[in-house]
C-alpha positions in Angstrom: 23.6 -12.4 107.1 22.3 -11.2 110.0 18.9 -11.8 111.9 19.1 -7.8 110.6 19.7 -8.6 107.4 17.1 -11.1 106.8 14.3 -9.0 107.9 15.4 -6.0 106.1 16.0 -8.8 102.8 12.7 -10.2 103.7 10.9 -6.9 103.2 12.4 -6.5 99.8 10.8 -9.1 97.3 9.1 -6.0 95.8 10.2 -2.3 95.1 10.1 -0.6 98.8 11.1 3.0 100.5 13.4 3.8 102.8 9.9 5.1 104.8 8.2 2.1 104.2 11.1 -0.2 105.2 11.6 2.0 108.2 8.2 2.0 109.9 8.0 -2.0 108.4 10.6 -3.1 110.6 10.3 -0.5 113.3 14.5 0.6 112.9 16.1 4.1 113.6 18.0 5.9 110.5 21.0 4.9 111.4 20.4 0.6 111.7 18.7 0.7 108.5 21.3 3.4 106.9 23.8 1.1 108.2 22.0 -2.7 107.0 21.1 -1.4 103.5 25.0 0.0 103.1 26.1 -3.4 103.9 23.2 -5.5 101.6 24.0 -3.2 99.1 28.2 -3.8 99.5 26.9 -7.8 98.7 25.4 -6.8 95.3 22.1 -8.4 97.4 19.7 -5.0 97.0 19.6 -2.7 94.3 18.7 1.0 94.5 15.9 2.9 92.9 14.7 6.6 92.1 11.6 5.2 92.0 9.4 1.9 91.5 10.5 1.4 88.4 14.1 3.9 87.5 16.9 1.8 88.6 20.3 3.6 89.9 23.7 2.1 88.6 25.2 0.4 91.6 28.5 2.6 90.6 26.0 5.9 90.6 24.6 5.2 94.0 25.2 8.3 95.9 24.3 6.3 99.2 25.0 8.2 101.6 23.5 11.3 100.7 20.5 10.1 99.3 19.5 6.9 100.8 16.6 7.9 102.2 15.2 8.7 98.6 15.6 5.9 97.1 13.4 2.5 97.1 14.9 -0.7 97.2 14.8 -4.0 96.2 16.7 -7.2 96.4 18.8 -9.1 93.1 19.0 -12.5 92.6 22.3 -12.7 94.4 20.0 -11.4 97.3 17.1 -13.8 96.9 19.4 -16.6 96.8 21.3 -15.5 99.8 17.9 -15.1 101.8 16.5 -18.1 100.6 19.4 -20.2 101.3 19.8 -19.4 105.0 
């Protein structure tokens, strides 16, 4: 896990919007998108349409809607984050 992945995961113990993450971590859109996409591929995070409606991993159209999604760490992601 990279330092940036660690910092993003640190914010995803609770559901957070792309905008919240971008502001809190002070990252550019492209940089945050790339990290979220990597975490999604590792299945360390999940995407949500809102605070409670999860999008199945295979149905998430990340490249077109990543700025509209909310994010949350998965159990595997939390274990990876805490094991670092």
